[in-house]
N, C-alpha and C positions, 0 to 999 in steps of 0.2 A: 507614560510619556517621558519620564525622567524628572529631574528636579525642576520645580517651578516655584519661585518665591519672590514676591515683590517686596520692596521697601516702601511701606505705606507712607508715602513721601511729602526811583532815583533818577535822576536826570541822566539820559543817555543821548549822545549826539546821533541823530538819524543817519548821518553820512558815514557812520562807522561800518555800516553794512553796505556792501556793493549792490547797487540797485539792479544790476544786470545779471546777477548770479541766478542760477536755476534754483527754484524754491526748494526742491528736494535735496539739494546739495549745499544749501547756504550754511548749514551748521558746520561744514568743514572749515569755514573761516574761524569759528569759535575754537574748534579743535586745534587749528594752527596757532591761534593766539595762546592757547593753554599749553603749548608744547614745552614751555619752560617751567611748568608747574604753577603758573599764576595767570590771572586775567589782567591784561594790560590795555587792550583796545575796547573791551566790553565790560560793562558793569555786571555784577552778579545777577541783577534782575534781567537785563537784556539777554545774557547768556542762558539763563533759565528759560526764558520765553522761546528763544531760538531752539534750545534743546527740546522744548515742548512741541515743536513743529511750526512755530510762527516764523515766517520768512518775509512777509510783506513789510516794507519800511514804514508805511503809514500805520499799519496795525501796531507795530512796535512802539512808534511814537505815541500813539493813543494810549496804550497801556502804561507807558512811562509817565505821561502827563497825568493820567488818573491817579497813579500811585503818588506822584509828587504833590498833587492837591491834598491827598489824605495826609501825607507826611507834614505838610504845612499846618494843617489843622491840629495834628497831634502836638506839634512843637509849641503851640499856644497853651497846651494843657499839662505839659510836663512840669515836675517840681523844679525848684531852683538848681538843685544838684542833679544833673541828668545821669550821673554815674551811680547814683544810689539804687539799691534794689527796688525801691518804690517806683523808679522810672521804668525799670524792666517790666514790672507788673502793669503799670499804666499802658505801656506800649502793647503789651500782650492783650489786655482787655480791649483796647482800642482796635486792634487788628481783628478780633472776633466780633466786635460790635459793628464795625464798618466795612469789613471785607470778607472775612470767613464766616458768612452768615447762613450758609447752606448746610450741607451734610458732610460728615466725614465718610469718605468712600475709599477703601483701601486701594482701588485701582485708579483713583483720580490724581495722577501725578502731574498732568499738564497744568502749568502755572496759570494759564489764561482762564481756566475754569473757575478759579477763585474770583476773577474779575467779572466773568460773564454770568455765573449763577451761584457763586459763593461756596462751591464745593471744593474739597481739598483732601489730601492725605498727608502723611507725616513729612514727606519730602517737600511738597509744595508749600505746606504751612511753615516748615522750618526755614526754607529759603526766603519766604516773604518776611518772616519775623527777623531773620538776620539782616536783611536789607533795611527794614524799618528802624531797627535798633541802631544800626551804624549811621543812618541818616541823622541821628540825634546824639552821636558821641558815645553810645554804648558799644561794648565790644564782646558780644557772645561768640562762641565757637560752635560749630556743628559737630555732634558726635553720633556714632552709629553702633548699634549692636548688629547681630547677624541679619535681622529682618526689620530693623526699626531705626529711625533717625529722630533726633531731638536737639535742642539747643542747650548750651551750658555757659554759665558765668563762673569761670574757674576762681576768680578772686573772691567770690561770695559763696563758694561751694554750693552752687545752686543750679540744678537742672530744671529745664522748662519743657514740659510735655506739650508741644505746640498744638496737638490735636485735641487736647482736653480743655474745653473753654472755661472751666472753673478750676484750673490747675492750682492756682495760688491759694485758693480756699482749701482744696484738698491737702496741699502741702502744709498749711498751718495747722489743720485739724489732725493730721497724721504725719508727724515728722519721720516716721519709718520709711515713707515712700522715697524720701531723699536719701536716707541711709542705704536703702536697697540699690538705688541707682549709682551712688558714689562708691559703694564698697562691695556689692555682691554681683553686679553685672559687669561683664567684660565689654568695654567699649573702645573704639578707636576714634581719634580726632579726624575730622574731614576738613580738608582745605576747600576753598570755594570751587576749585576745579573738580575735586572729587565729589562735592555736593551736586554740581551740574552733571557729573557722570552718573549719579543716581537717577536723574531724570531720564537719560538715555537708557539706562539699565531697565527701569520699570516699564518704559514703553516697549523695549525689546521683549520682555517677558510677556507682556499682554499680547503682542503679536505672535509670540511662540505658542501661547495658549490657543489662539485662533488659527494656528497652523499656517501663518504667513511667514514661511521659513526664511526666504532671502532677505526680507525687510527686517525680521527679527534679528537675524545674524548680523546685519549691518549695524543695527543700533547697539547690540551687545558688544560688538568689536569696538565701536566708538566709546562705549562706557569704559572698556578696558584700556583704551588709549589714555583716557583721563584718570583712571584709577587702576593701574595694573595689579595692585595688591588686594583687590576685591575678590576674595575666594569664591563667593557665591556667584559673581558674574562669570568667573571662569567655569564653574560647574554648569551654569545655564547656557553658556556658549557651547560647551560640549554637548549638552542635552539638545540644543538646537540642531547641531550637526548630526547627532545620532538619530533624532526623530525625522529629520529631513531625509537622511539616508534610508531609513526604513520605508518612508513613503515612496522614494524613488525605486527602491527594491520591489515594492508591491506593484509599481507601474512598469516593472521589467526594464528600468533604466539603470542597469547594474553598474555600468562604468562610472556614471556620475555618483552613484551611491558609494562606491569604493573611494572615489576622490574625496568625498565628504568625510568618510571615516578616517582616511589617511591624514587629512587636515586636522581633524580633532585629536588623533593620537600623537601628531607632531606637537600639539600644544599641551596635552596631558596624556602621557603614555600609560598611566595607571587607571584611566577612567573605565570602570568595569563594563558599563553598557556598550561602549564603543569596542572594547576588546571582544565581547561576546558576539556582537553583531558583525564584526569583521569576519568571523567564521560563517555566520548565517548568510550574509550577502554573497560571500565567495562560493559557498556551497550551492546556493540557488543559481548563481551565474554559471558555474561550471556545469551543473545539471542541465540548464537551459541550452548551453552551447552543445553539450553532448546530444541532446534531443534533436538539435539541428545538424548533427554530425559535423560540427566544427571542433573536432577533437584537438587539433593543433592549438587553436586559440584557447580552449579550456585548459590544456596543460600549461600554456604560457601564463594564463591568469593565475593559476595556482602556484606556478614557479616564481612569479614576481612576488606573490604574497609570502612564499617560503623564504625568499631572500630577506624580506623585511622582518619576518617573525619565524626564524628557523626552529623554534621550540614547539610550534603548533603542528600536531600530527596530521590534521586535516590537510594542511597545505603541502606537507611532504608526501604522505601516503595517498592522498587524493590523486596525485599525478599518475600513480601506477594503476589506480582504478580506471582512470581515463584511458590509459594505454591499453588496458585489457578490453574495454568496450570498443576502442578504435580497431584493435587487431581482430576482434570477433566480427565486426562489420566488414572489414576487408576480406577475411576468409569467407564469410557468407556470400559476398559478392564475387568471390573467386578472383579478387585482385591480389594474387599471391605475391607478385613482385613488390608491390607497395607494402604488403605485410612484412615481407622479409627486410625491406628497407627500414621499416619502423623498428624492427628488432635490432638492426645494426645501429641505427641512430641513437636509440635509447640506451643501448649497451655502451656506446661511446660517451654518452652523457653521464650515466650512472655507474658505469664500470662494474665493480664487484658487489653491488647492493643485492642482498638476498631477495628483495622484493622484485627485482628485475626478472630473475628466473621464475619466480612465482607467477607473475602476471603472464609471462610467455607460456608457461606450462598450462595454465588454466585456459588460455585462448586456444592453444593447440589441441588440448584434450577435447574442448567443446567442438572444434572444427572436425576432428576425427570422428567423434561420436555422432555428429550430424550426418556425416557421409555414411557411416555404418548403418544408422537408423533409416537412411533412405535406401538401404539395400545395395550399397555400392562399396563393398569392402576393397575392391581392387582400386577404386578411385582414391580411397583413403591411403592405401599403400603408395600409390603414385605421388600423392600429395606430400607424404612424409619424405619419400626419396628425393623429390624435387627440392624440398627444403634443405635436406642434407647436402645436396650438390651446391646449394647457395651458401649454406652455413654448416660446413663439415664440423663434426665433433660438438655440435650444439646439444647440450645436455637434455633439454626438453624434447627435442626431436628424436634423439636416441632413445629416450624413454618411450615415446610413442611407437618407435620401430620395434622395441622389445615387446610391447603390448600386442602389436599386430602379429608379430612372429609367433608369440606364444598362444595367440588366439584367445586372449583374456578379455577381449572387448565384448 
């Protein structure tokens, strides 16, 4: 199927969300808000919930209020200095004791699942931890490896694995776990906008796994709007287009398959599966068109691909294979005028290409042989003479004339 990798992943005014918006499109408002790289009209919590698929204003308000109630309770338990590492640990333990009470599930990106059943992954857990900490004056940042997200307190050189409910105990008992994260793992800092992008990304990958290609593609494209530097999202966007194209090819919807491949290659011209399947789909399409005797369209399809990728032999040489089949059918049906016209038109298009004479010679030889095998050598002679009257000095026709004259057939 191609690359598939998920990132196991406050008070908000209800009127920030347009109540008349279509539910499936409401997240576009968050994307518009994030266009400048930051969230202005939405909190991180609300943006995360909307990215998770929550569009109903009342639902959003309910989740917000439930979170605010928890935040108030935590505020009464924090130490006097909320900026101390102890406060970060207290917030972490509180989050796992009061909200993240279910199971870690790598596919559980949607933030609402933490409220509804306590389940989470590293994206949703990190997002909720970020919001809870900031509510009380702490300032963690989100960081990402290729396939994982966690929180970090840079001023304390302290990473927090938000999915590990006994993380602070592990960290104290084995300081090497922090050294590994600080010094041996490559990470990049995520803004709030990029963290929300991870929610869209993971949902897109889940839909890609279940072969819901249009919906997966839309979510992956949204994630890339929020985080254009997410290389894994780019790869999975390409994979979505590639896998959808193969599905369309299998269903004989070749034109749409090619459109998907062209879109993917426009985004990443070096993505190997798309490059390979570009050939596969075009070959299947051209063969299907030839079987339907739509030879002109088959040659056109390969010609368009050749303009885009002139280095690919299939797109170049395949056209001459189509011409040969086309000419053979015309000769077999005794549509000689159309066959000679095909010779003339392809000669004008391809001029002195050696493949031109090769396909014409093969088609003529087959036509002459078929007439001879049917016991009609005189018809073969008449056929060649008629061709020479239309195309005097045509090399392939002259060769067939010599064969007939010498009786070597």
